[in-house]
Structures are given as structure tokens and as C-alpha cells.
C-alpha positions as CSV (number, residue, x, y, z in Angstrom):
1,M,24.4,-2.6,-81.6
2,K,26.5,-3.6,-78.9
3,I,26.6,-0.3,-76.6
4,D,29.0,-0.3,-73.3
5,R,27.2,0.8,-71.0
6,R,30.5,2.5,-69.5
7,S,30.1,5.0,-71.9
8,F,27.3,6.4,-70.6
9,F,28.7,7.9,-67.6
10,R,31.6,10.0,-67.5
11,T,33.5,11.3,-64.1
12,T,34.0,14.9,-63.6
13,S,36.5,17.4,-61.8
14,A,34.5,17.1,-58.7
15,G,34.4,13.1,-58.5
16,T,30.5,12.6,-59.5
17,A,29.2,10.4,-62.3
18,A,27.3,12.9,-65.1
19,L,25.4,11.2,-67.1
20,V,26.3,11.6,-70.8
21,F,24.5,9.8,-73.9
22,H,25.9,8.7,-77.0
23,E,23.2,6.0,-78.0
24,P,19.9,5.2,-77.8
25,F,18.9,1.8,-76.2
26,S,16.6,0.4,-78.2
27,V,13.3,-0.6,-76.2
28,G,13.1,-4.5,-74.8
29,V,10.1,-6.8,-75.9
30,L,9.0,-9.1,-73.7
31,G,6.3,-11.9,-74.6
32,A,3.1,-11.9,-72.5
33,N,4.7,-15.0,-69.7
34,Q,7.9,-13.6,-69.3
35,R,8.7,-12.1,-66.0
36,L,9.5,-8.1,-66.5
37,N,12.7,-6.9,-65.0
38,I,12.0,-4.4,-62.1
39,A,14.8,-1.6,-60.7
40,S,13.2,0.7,-58.1
41,I,15.0,3.6,-57.2
42,G,14.0,5.0,-53.6
43,V,12.6,2.0,-51.6
44,G,11.8,3.7,-48.6
45,G,8.5,5.3,-47.5
46,K,5.8,5.3,-50.8
47,G,9.3,3.7,-52.3
48,W,8.6,0.9,-50.4
49,S,5.2,-0.2,-50.9
50,D,5.5,1.2,-54.7
51,L,8.8,-1.6,-55.0
52,V,6.3,-3.9,-53.2
53,E,3.1,-3.8,-55.2
54,T,5.1,-3.5,-58.7
55,S,7.0,-6.1,-58.6
56,K,4.0,-8.8,-57.7
57,G,5.0,-11.8,-60.8
58,Q,7.6,-9.8,-62.0
59,N,11.8,-9.7,-61.0
60,V,13.1,-7.3,-59.0
61,V,16.8,-6.8,-59.9
62,A,17.9,-4.3,-58.4
63,V,16.8,-2.2,-55.5
64,C,18.6,1.9,-54.3
65,D,17.9,4.3,-51.9
66,V,20.8,7.4,-50.2
67,D,19.5,5.8,-47.0
68,S,21.2,2.7,-46.2
69,S,18.2,0.7,-43.6
70,A,15.8,1.5,-46.0
71,L,18.0,0.3,-48.5
72,S,19.1,-2.9,-46.3
73,K,15.1,-3.2,-45.5
74,A,14.6,-3.9,-49.8
75,A,17.6,-6.0,-49.8
76,E,16.4,-8.5,-47.0
77,R,12.9,-8.5,-49.2
78,Y,14.5,-9.3,-52.0
79,P,18.3,-10.9,-51.9
80,K,18.5,-11.5,-56.0
81,A,18.7,-7.7,-56.2
82,K,21.8,-5.6,-56.4
83,G,21.9,-2.9,-54.6
84,Y,22.9,0.6,-54.7
85,R,23.1,4.1,-53.1
86,D,23.9,6.0,-56.2
87,W,20.8,5.7,-59.0
88,R,23.3,6.6,-62.2
89,K,25.3,3.5,-61.1
90,L,22.0,1.2,-60.7
91,L,21.4,2.4,-64.9
92,E,24.8,0.8,-66.0
93,Q,23.0,-2.7,-64.8
94,S,22.4,-4.1,-68.3
95,D,19.2,-6.7,-67.3
96,I,16.5,-3.7,-66.0
97,D,13.2,-3.7,-68.1
98,A,11.6,-1.3,-65.9
99,V,12.3,1.2,-63.5
100,T,10.5,2.8,-60.6
101,V,11.1,6.4,-58.8
102,S,9.6,7.2,-56.0
103,T,12.3,10.0,-54.5
104,P,11.6,13.8,-53.5
105,D,9.8,15.3,-56.3
106,H,13.4,17.4,-57.4
107,M,14.6,14.4,-58.8
108,H,11.7,13.0,-60.7
109,A,12.7,14.1,-63.5
110,P,16.1,13.6,-63.8
111,I,16.1,9.9,-63.0
112,S,13.2,9.0,-65.5
113,M,14.7,11.1,-67.9
114,S,17.7,9.2,-67.6
115,A,16.2,6.1,-67.9
116,I,14.3,7.5,-71.0
117,H,17.6,7.7,-72.5
118,L,18.0,4.1,-72.4
119,G,14.8,2.4,-73.2
120,K,13.7,1.8,-69.7
121,H,10.1,2.2,-68.9
122,I,8.7,3.7,-66.1
123,Y,6.5,4.1,-63.3
124,C,7.0,7.5,-61.1
125,Q,5.2,8.6,-58.4
126,K,3.2,11.8,-58.5
127,P,3.9,14.6,-58.9
128,L,6.0,13.2,-62.6
129,T,8.2,16.6,-62.0
130,H,9.7,19.1,-59.8
131,D,9.0,22.1,-62.7
132,V,6.4,22.6,-65.3
133,Y,9.4,22.6,-67.7
134,E,10.7,19.1,-67.2
135,A,6.8,17.8,-67.5
136,R,6.5,18.7,-71.2
137,K,10.3,17.3,-71.7
138,L,9.6,14.4,-70.1
139,A,6.4,13.3,-71.9
140,E,8.1,14.5,-75.2
141,A,10.8,12.2,-74.6
142,A,8.9,9.2,-73.6
143,T,6.2,9.4,-76.6
144,A,9.4,9.4,-79.0
145,K,11.0,6.4,-77.4
146,G,7.7,4.4,-77.5
147,L,8.1,3.5,-73.7
148,V,5.4,2.4,-71.2
149,T,5.0,5.2,-68.6
150,Q,3.0,5.5,-65.8
151,M,2.5,8.3,-63.0
152,G,1.5,7.3,-59.5
153,T,-1.9,8.5,-59.2
154,Q,-3.1,4.9,-57.8
155,H,-6.8,6.9,-56.5
156,H,-6.7,7.0,-60.8
157,S,-7.4,3.9,-61.2
158,G,-9.9,3.6,-58.4
159,T,-13.8,2.7,-58.7
160,Y,-14.4,6.0,-57.0
161,F,-12.6,8.5,-59.8
162,K,-13.2,5.8,-62.5
163,T,-17.2,6.4,-61.7
164,T,-17.1,10.4,-61.6
165,V,-15.1,10.7,-64.4
166,K,-17.9,8.3,-66.2
167,L,-21.0,10.6,-64.6
168,I,-19.0,13.5,-66.1
169,R,-18.3,12.6,-69.7
170,S,-22.0,10.7,-69.6
171,G,-23.6,14.2,-69.0
172,A,-25.1,13.6,-65.6
173,I,-25.4,16.9,-64.3
174,G,-24.9,18.7,-67.6
175,R,-22.0,21.2,-68.8
176,V,-19.4,21.7,-65.8
177,K,-19.7,25.2,-64.6
178,E,-17.3,25.3,-62.0
179,A,-15.2,22.8,-60.3
180,H,-13.3,22.9,-56.5
181,V,-10.6,20.5,-55.1
182,W,-9.8,20.9,-51.7
183,T,-7.1,19.2,-48.8
184,D,-5.9,19.3,-45.7
185,R,-2.2,19.4,-46.7
186,P,0.1,20.8,-44.8
187,A,-1.3,21.3,-41.8
188,G,-0.5,18.5,-39.5
189,F,1.9,16.8,-42.2
190,W,4.8,18.2,-42.6
191,K,5.4,22.3,-41.9
192,Q,5.1,25.1,-44.7
193,G,5.4,29.2,-44.5
194,G,8.8,28.7,-42.8
195,G,12.1,29.7,-43.7
196,R,15.5,28.0,-44.0
197,P,16.8,26.2,-40.6
198,A,19.5,27.6,-38.7
199,G,22.7,25.8,-37.4
200,S,23.4,22.0,-38.8
201,H,24.1,18.6,-37.7
202,A,26.2,15.5,-38.1
203,V,25.0,13.4,-41.3
204,P,23.7,9.9,-40.1
205,A,26.4,7.2,-41.0
206,S,23.2,5.5,-42.9
207,L,22.3,8.5,-44.8
208,H,24.4,9.7,-48.5
209,W,23.3,13.2,-48.1
210,Y,24.9,14.3,-51.4
211,E,23.4,12.0,-53.1
212,W,20.1,13.2,-51.6
213,L,20.7,16.8,-52.6
214,G,20.9,15.2,-56.1
215,T,19.9,18.0,-58.2
216,A,19.1,21.0,-55.5
217,P,21.6,23.5,-54.4
218,D,24.0,22.6,-51.5
219,R,22.5,23.2,-48.1
220,P,24.0,21.3,-44.7
221,F,21.7,18.6,-43.2
222,V,19.0,19.3,-40.4
223,S,17.7,17.0,-38.5
224,S,14.7,16.0,-38.7
225,V,14.2,18.6,-41.1
226,Y,14.6,17.4,-44.8
227,H,14.9,13.6,-44.5
228,R,13.0,11.6,-44.5
229,F,9.5,13.5,-45.3
230,H,9.8,16.7,-44.5
231,W,11.3,17.8,-47.6
232,R,7.9,18.7,-49.2
233,G,7.2,22.1,-47.7
234,Y,10.8,22.6,-49.3
235,W,10.3,24.6,-53.1
236,D,14.4,23.1,-53.6
237,F,13.1,19.6,-53.2
238,G,9.1,19.1,-52.8
239,T,6.4,21.4,-54.4
240,G,4.2,22.3,-51.6
241,A,0.7,20.8,-50.6
242,L,-0.7,21.2,-54.1
243,G,2.2,19.5,-55.8
244,D,2.0,17.1,-53.8
245,M,-1.7,16.6,-53.5
246,G,-3.0,18.4,-56.8
247,C,-2.1,15.7,-59.4
248,H,-4.6,13.1,-57.0
249,G,-7.3,16.0,-56.5
250,I,-7.3,18.2,-59.5
251,N,-6.6,14.3,-61.5
252,P,-10.8,13.7,-62.5
253,V,-11.8,17.0,-63.0
254,Y,-8.7,17.0,-65.4
255,N,-9.4,14.0,-66.9
256,A,-12.8,14.3,-67.1
257,L,-13.4,17.3,-68.9
258,R,-10.9,16.6,-71.1
259,L,-9.2,20.4,-69.8
260,G,-6.3,21.7,-71.7
261,A,-3.8,23.7,-70.8
262,P,-4.6,26.9,-67.8
263,K,-4.6,30.2,-69.8
264,K,-4.7,32.1,-66.4
265,V,-4.0,31.5,-63.0
266,T,-4.8,33.2,-60.2
267,P,-2.9,33.1,-56.5
268,R,-4.0,34.2,-53.0
269,S,-2.5,32.9,-49.8
270,S,-0.8,33.4,-46.7
271,K,2.9,34.5,-47.2
272,V,4.9,33.1,-49.6
273,N,9.1,33.2,-49.5
274,D,11.6,32.3,-51.8
275,E,12.4,28.8,-49.4
276,M,9.1,27.3,-48.6
277,A,5.4,26.5,-50.0
278,P,2.8,29.3,-48.4
279,E,0.9,28.1,-45.2
280,W,-2.7,28.0,-47.4
281,S,-3.0,28.8,-50.5
282,V,-6.4,29.8,-52.8
283,I,-6.1,28.9,-56.8
284,N,-8.2,29.9,-59.7
285,Y,-7.3,28.4,-62.5
286,Q,-9.2,29.4,-66.0
287,F,-9.3,26.8,-68.9
288,D,-10.7,27.6,-72.4
289,P,-14.3,25.7,-72.3
290,T,-14.2,22.2,-73.9
291,P,-17.8,20.4,-75.1
292,L,-18.4,19.2,-71.2
293,T,-17.7,22.6,-69.3
294,T,-19.4,26.2,-70.0
295,D,-17.8,29.1,-70.9
296,D,-17.1,30.2,-68.0
297,F,-15.4,27.1,-66.5
298,D,-12.9,27.5,-63.3
299,L,-11.5,25.6,-61.5
300,V,-10.3,26.0,-57.6
301,W,-8.1,24.5,-56.0
302,W,-8.1,25.1,-52.1
303,D,-5.3,23.6,-49.3
304,G,-4.2,24.5,-45.8
305,L,-7.4,23.3,-44.3
306,K,-9.4,25.8,-46.6
307,H,-12.2,24.7,-48.5
308,P,-15.3,26.5,-50.5
309,P,-18.5,27.2,-48.6
310,V,-20.4,25.0,-47.7
311,D,-23.6,25.9,-49.8
312,V,-22.0,25.7,-52.7
313,L,-22.0,22.2,-52.4
314,R,-25.4,22.2,-52.1
315,A,-24.9,19.0,-50.0
316,P,-27.9,17.1,-47.3
317,A,-28.5,18.9,-44.0
318,G,-26.3,18.1,-41.4
319,F,-23.2,17.3,-43.8
320,N,-19.9,18.0,-42.7
321,M,-17.2,19.6,-44.6
322,T,-14.6,17.2,-45.2
323,K,-10.9,17.6,-44.8
324,N,-10.6,16.5,-48.5
325,G,-12.7,16.8,-51.4
326,I,-13.4,17.3,-55.2
327,L,-17.0,18.9,-56.2
328,F,-18.3,19.7,-59.6
329,R,-21.1,22.1,-60.3
330,G,-22.9,21.8,-63.7
331,E,-25.7,23.3,-65.0
332,K,-28.7,20.1,-63.5
333,G,-26.9,19.9,-60.2
334,N,-23.6,18.7,-58.7
335,L,-21.3,15.2,-57.7
336,Y,-19.3,15.1,-54.5
337,V,-16.8,12.9,-54.5
338,E,-13.5,11.8,-52.2
339,Y,-11.1,9.9,-52.3
340,D,-11.7,7.1,-51.0
341,R,-15.9,7.1,-51.5
342,G,-18.7,8.5,-53.4
343,P,-19.3,10.2,-56.1
344,F,-22.7,11.2,-54.7
345,L,-25.0,13.6,-56.7
346,W,-26.3,16.6,-55.2
347,P,-29.2,17.9,-54.2
348,E,-30.5,14.4,-53.0
349,K,-34.2,15.2,-54.1
350,Q,-33.1,16.0,-57.4
351,F,-31.2,12.5,-57.7
352,A,-33.5,10.3,-55.9
353,D,-33.6,8.1,-59.0
354,F,-31.1,8.4,-60.5
355,T,-28.8,5.2,-60.1
356,I,-25.5,5.2,-60.1
357,E,-23.5,2.3,-61.3
358,P,-19.6,1.9,-59.5
359,E,-17.4,1.3,-62.3
360,P,-14.8,-1.4,-61.3
361,A,-11.5,-0.5,-59.9
362,D,-8.1,-1.3,-61.8
363,D,-4.5,-2.4,-60.3
364,H,-2.9,0.9,-61.1
365,Y,0.4,-1.1,-60.3
366,S,-0.1,-4.2,-62.5
367,Q,-1.9,-2.4,-65.0
368,W,1.4,-0.3,-65.8
369,A,3.6,-4.3,-65.5
370,N,1.2,-5.6,-67.7
371,A,1.4,-2.8,-70.2
372,C,5.0,-3.2,-70.2
373,K,4.7,-7.0,-71.8
374,G,2.3,-5.7,-74.1
375,E,-0.9,-7.3,-72.0
376,D,-2.5,-4.2,-70.7
377,T,-3.0,-0.3,-71.4
378,A,-1.0,2.5,-68.6
379,S,-3.9,4.2,-67.8
380,C,-2.3,7.3,-66.4
381,P,1.2,7.6,-69.1
382,F,3.4,10.2,-69.3
383,S,1.5,11.7,-72.3
384,Y,-1.5,12.4,-70.3
385,A,0.4,13.0,-67.0
386,G,2.7,15.6,-68.2
387,P,0.0,17.7,-69.0
388,L,-1.8,17.8,-66.0
389,T,1.1,18.3,-63.8
390,E,1.9,21.5,-66.0
391,A,-1.0,22.5,-65.2
392,V,-0.9,21.6,-61.5
393,L,2.8,23.5,-61.3
394,L,2.1,26.5,-62.8
395,G,0.0,27.4,-59.8
396,N,2.9,27.1,-57.6
397,V,4.3,29.5,-60.2
398,A,1.7,32.1,-59.8
399,L,2.5,31.6,-56.0
400,R,6.1,32.3,-56.3
401,A,5.5,35.5,-58.4
402,G,2.9,36.6,-55.6
403,T,0.7,37.7,-58.8
404,P,-1.8,36.4,-61.7
405,I,-0.3,34.9,-64.6
406,K,-1.1,34.6,-67.9
407,W,-0.1,31.1,-69.4
408,D,1.5,30.3,-73.2
409,S,1.4,26.9,-73.2
410,T,3.2,26.5,-76.7
411,N,5.8,28.5,-75.7
412,L,6.4,27.7,-72.3
413,R,6.4,31.0,-71.3
414,V,4.5,33.5,-69.0
415,T,3.2,36.7,-71.2
416,N,2.2,38.9,-69.0
417,D,5.4,39.2,-65.5
418,E,8.4,37.9,-67.0
419,A,10.2,37.6,-63.9
420,A,8.0,34.6,-63.3
421,N,9.3,33.0,-66.5
422,Q,11.8,32.4,-63.4
423,F,10.1,29.3,-62.2
424,I,9.1,27.6,-65.5
425,R,12.8,25.9,-65.3
426,R,15.6,25.3,-62.4
427,E,19.0,24.8,-62.9
428,Y,21.0,21.5,-62.0
429,R,23.5,21.3,-59.3
430,R,26.6,21.2,-61.3
431,G,27.6,17.4,-62.0
432,W,24.1,16.5,-62.3
433,E,22.5,17.8,-65.3
434,V,21.2,15.6,-67.3
435,P,21.0,15.5,-71.4
436,G,17.3,17.1,-72.7
437,L,16.5,19.0,-69.0
């Protein structure tokens, strides 16, 4: 079937390219020895490592960034790749097999869904989406198209988390009564808890601010605030410490225990406003039990240097509370793991004769690229990453609502506070609408 790719794009009265999809493209099937043609959208910061790692042994045919300095660096490394500042133009290129998406959070879903419509395999950084609704729709669309997808939670494929999942599922600590996940973000990394900065600055010649804003409401550029890093704390662009780190830390809990959707989410935090995520938060998620949990299982998230009481850990004497960690409290003992070491079974004396056999690590990037060619299986596809992201982001819904929320996952609705539903799905700026979202 021959389709004119230009018919996918139309020019609005404001002069922007809005996506209009008339017919889907079929998913390309590559032979095992063929190279994948990869396009990378967002090639600065984390996008640079995503580009470098996913492209090993593959072809980079297109790169895109709204910052010309980042784009120039990528073009220098991959001189055969076509360069774009607008991802919508990149998606018109006909020889692309797969796309990596490494932009600020608010653009993950619009770009990924547009690529899905075009039958492209996708590697998208965490959190998968900015909104709960977007996570549901991306997972559904990717599954319907039969695409190979992967969320960029590299720790998911690491030996520490893989070994943790194996131990929990094998019953090493019995049924799990409670889990705690904590992080030091945002403290010392980016700002949260404040308001919108006053004034404005001239947009640097290297930055295309309109394209950077994308689906978000218009606002003036302020130097050293949004681009390139501190957008994470602003609700219009980021998802706060919870969205940034939750898809890492909550992932092994969600995965090991085979959790479903939370049924109730209870927030506690510093002052919340409509502009930024709070300085710190503690969020209690209640889930229906699984065969691996007790009937009253809770998952508790801590950020902003908050953490569970040390005595809860049952750690050895002299243990210093870490800035980031994950704890499972089981009927037979506790399991503790960090991003770069562990897992450990506590109390130590009780598990003195227990031998932990580490699971081998996988390369999260090459796993996805090879899966696109039928040589492997992606371990964190959107069918898994979507529900995980929904669960994580419900914490932000509760934070912004300022009240415990009860969740109807089937209908994507908060049932006890109608006002909270405004945070399930945001409205895109005019001219940036994407079918399916």
C-alpha cells in the first residue's frame, strides 16, 4: 500500500504542523542480520546516552532536538543522519524503523503516539508519560499495532533489580506485608515547591522555545529555569521527584509482586501549588492483595530526603540510612536493595545460611533494538510500563488534589473527589493535538 507521507501533516492557521493521520502504516519486519534504522528525538542530556547506546550496531538515520547545540553534537557524531529541530518533520522521513524519545516528560506521549500511528518501534524514557490517561492510551495503541516498545528504566534489566524480583517471587522473605521506596530527589538536584519565576529573558538563538513548549501552555522563557534541567519540578513539563524516580524505585516492587492498579492513594507533603511539585512528599498506595502479598499490603513512597524509620529496615548495626533505597518487609524477614548494590536479606543472623545467586544483567538498550529485529524480547514494554506509570502518576493526582483518592482503574476515574479528575488528563495547546490522545 503506497501512502503519501505528506498527507500526514497539515499546516494550521498559526503556521504549525498538526498531525493528521489518514491511514496507518504497516509495521516493518527486518531480517535478523539487518541493521535497524533509528531516529532519535531529544539528543541532549539523557537523550545523548540513549542515542549512543541504542544505536550500537544499528543505523542512525535521523536526529532531532530543539537546541541546535545538542543537535550539532549529534550530527557531528552521526554525519549521515538527517537533522531536525521539529520532531513532526522528522516523522515524515520514510526510512525510519524505530524511534527513541528522550524529551521532557510532557512530550513523551505526543511523540510516542505519533510514532505508533506510523508503525514505528519505540524506546521512550521514563516516566512513560506525563498524565495517567496518556499511559493507558499509549499501552493500548502499541499493543494494537504489535510494536516493540521499551520504557527507559535501565535498572529494570540490571542484576540488582532482577535478583530482587527472583528472590521475592521465590518466597525468600515470605509474603510481603509492606514496601518502602525512597529518594533524595529533588533536594540538591532541581527546585520544587516554588512558584512561577517573574520576568522573562530573550530566548537564546540556539533554542527553539515554541517547539520546546510543545503541548504545554505558552509562557515566557526564563534563563536557567526550564531548559535544560529544572523543568522536572514544574507541573506543565515534568512530574516531580515521584515521576522522575518512581518508575525506577517502584518498578521492582510492582514487578516482583505482580501488582495491579492501586485502589486508594493517600498523600502527605509540604505545601502544594498549581505551578510546582512539593519540596517533599510521602505517599501511601493501597493495592488489592496478590498471592505474593498479605491482605493489607501497602507501598509507601518517600522523597525530598524523607525515608522510613531506620528500625523498620531491621538492618545490621551501624547501617547509615541511604539517600535512595527499596525495602520489602516480609513475613520471614526483609529484603533491601539499592540501584547499584544488593539485594540484602535482613536480619543478617536469620539469613546467615542463605545463598543469593545473582541474576545476570541484560543490556536494556540492545535488548530493545534486537527485539525490533525479532532477536530478543523487550522486558519493559508499554504493556507493562503503561500500568506501572499509571500507578506512579496517581500519586501526583493525589498530591495535586490534596486529599486521599479512590481509584476506578477500569473507567480511569477518581470516585470520591470529582475535582481530582482534572489531573488525569491535560488539554494540549492548540495546534499540538495528536489523534488518540
